[in-house]
Phi, psi and omega in degrees: 000141177238164179272119180276162180240125182210155174274000175244157178299132184280326182227146176288162179298327181295316182291324177300317183289326182290319182269000174075010181280154177282123180271116183246132172254120176263117178255099187206124182270344182271120184298320182295315179295322179297319179297321179298319180296309183295325177296321179296328183267359181305318180299346183252024186300328181283349183247352184212151169238144184237128170245158185233140169234148184252002178208165179294322179298316179294323179296317179299317180296319180296316181293332178292331184261339191230153172279146184215145178262327183200150179244130169263114195241118171281141183278339184254096181241162181301330184245013178195151183214141172070209184298335178301327179298314178297314184300315184292317180289323178296325178294324180286324184224073186295339181266002185264128178294136180240129171245116185274136173256122184218151174266005186254107183265090181214128186295317180297319178296322178297319179295323176297320178301313180295323181292336181270005172121355178279155177265338181196170176215152179230139179269125180298141180085349180241018188234126174256180183300308180301321180294318180294317180296321178295321178296321178297313181295317180294322179297317179294320180295316180296319180294320179297317178294321178298318180292319178298318179295318179298313180296321178297317179294324178295317178297318180296317178298324177292320181296317184266020175077035178057039177295146182241157174289160175289135178231130176219154179232143176233160173274186183297335178270009178064033170265137188287129180243346178215139184208105187277177185296323178296325176293321176301315181293320184289314187264344178082016176251144167283144181303319182299331182275333187263336182299135181087352181264160187289146178300334183301339177299337184262007185236132176306141189303322184292342180261354187297316178301315179295322180296316179299322179293319178298317180294321179298317178295318180295326181299323184261358180281167178278348179292141176261341179211153181211130172268116191274059177260355180273355177277152184301317181200140174238124181237141173256162182232124181275172182297331180267013173090005179277142177259150177214146177288137185229148170254123190233132168245140184226142178226153178239151181222128177276109184255163179301331181263010179121187184283135175242145176240133176240131181239139172250123190237132180233131175285120181248028180303314182294319178296319177298320180296317179295317178299318179297319179294321177295320177296319180297316180295327182283342186241000189238139172289123188294333182280309188265343184078004178278171173300139172281177186303313184298314181293321179299315180296324177297313180295322180296321179293328175298317178293325177295322178296321177295321178300313182295326183280318187250349178072024181272150184291137175222130179237160179230150174238141168241129181217150170211165184282132179290137176051044182295325179298324179293324177299313179297315184292324184277315189250349180101159184292334178296318177292322175301320177295321178299322179296319179295317179295320180295321176300316180298320180297314180297316181296316179299322181291327185273329187276163177279165177296332182277348178280157180234131177235142179218150172267115184275339180154143179056234178260016184262128181232155177226148180226136173246133186242097178292153177055037184226112175288173188299316182298317178294323178297321178296323178294319176299315180300318181293321177298317178298316180301315181293315180298318182289329178293338179265348184289137179259137178241112181298132175281324175254127182307132178083357182262099181256130178093337178232134180068038179251156174243159175250148178235157172236162179229154169250141187227134171252138185238136177213160179249142178278149176236153181291350176267356174292126181289335178203171179294338183300327181292315178294320177296327177296319178295318178294325180293319177296320177296323177300315181291331174292324176296320177298313183294332182277001176125359178070177180051049180201168174245149174233131181259125180293130174258015175284179179303140355253184172096159181285165176296148181263128178277109187289144175265190179291154182110173185281064177243131177218167181265140172286137181268000000 
């Protein structure tokens, strides 16, 4: 089957819907260009049907009678020319995806086309069948998403009582000339009190110089609008001095009285809170609140990079609870969880803010100690071992001092070297030392004497060297 070319609809809307094919209307008055388009789409004949109109008037009439999925639109028609063609057809069928066919290959012009309602554009003579078919599919997908977003936003606005974003306008001197009710609610100023006053009142003082510089650059740029999401952070300032994260879009208008700026401002505090919570959930062990394995390894590699650059000592500890399975089997997993949480609490209390601890899995934990040579790391490990041996874990929730168990830990200690390709090598040495501590009777630390660093002279207490 091939795609035929006709100035009349080739298939009724019913047949298009029954066979599942994409219904395309080609609006093109030039016969040669029309043939090129249909020839390009011939390989997709089983998936698409093409009807043709030669003028905007004929296209409007066809669309009034037939269902259509997408329009391929030439800008130069007998009864319409240029961007006006897009505007007029988009006004008639705002929900219909438009792919513009043009002989003018210019990025700014393409952006204007999109701004006037088209979903995509193709340059004549530079388009093959796969590219055209992909443009058709993408236009429909983009339009569908746009419609879904529009409907979603309408539903949301209905739920929250048709609430609107804050909108304000300033003159060229950045004095406020318009302040809507949503802006009043957001910033805590009455419009009568804020009109004529400088925009800087709504910006934290430390950001005002940078903001003025951004506005100055925007004033002389060719852009007419800018969504200010490429900045590191945008903060608003309320009348009572509270700061809030904001999403800001800004547009400029050349007015008879000079340049005007209009900003649409949305409070994104809740979105920021959700993003922060998602980041926390993605990087935190849910039981102990410590770094999870992935986050710990990320932090450890940062310390390794500092070691390679500055040559500063970095040590690692591997530790786990002795006979943890017996705790679970004897007292239940809830008590085992209490033991893990208690270990995390003791370690957090003992370690520095610059140290990093993570739960790698089960009862296994790892600690990285920046700026810490091997001997000092062994001392930290011994303090942790002693503190944890004294920690009480209630067998019955809320029962402290009665019905508690004590736990012990075994710890392996190793030092990182600038020749380590990754933190995993140092953790491997510490892990081997940990298992030697287990084999030697548990409740002790073992210091790896493998590469790198000198042998550690053990002090009193259950500290030994890995052989």
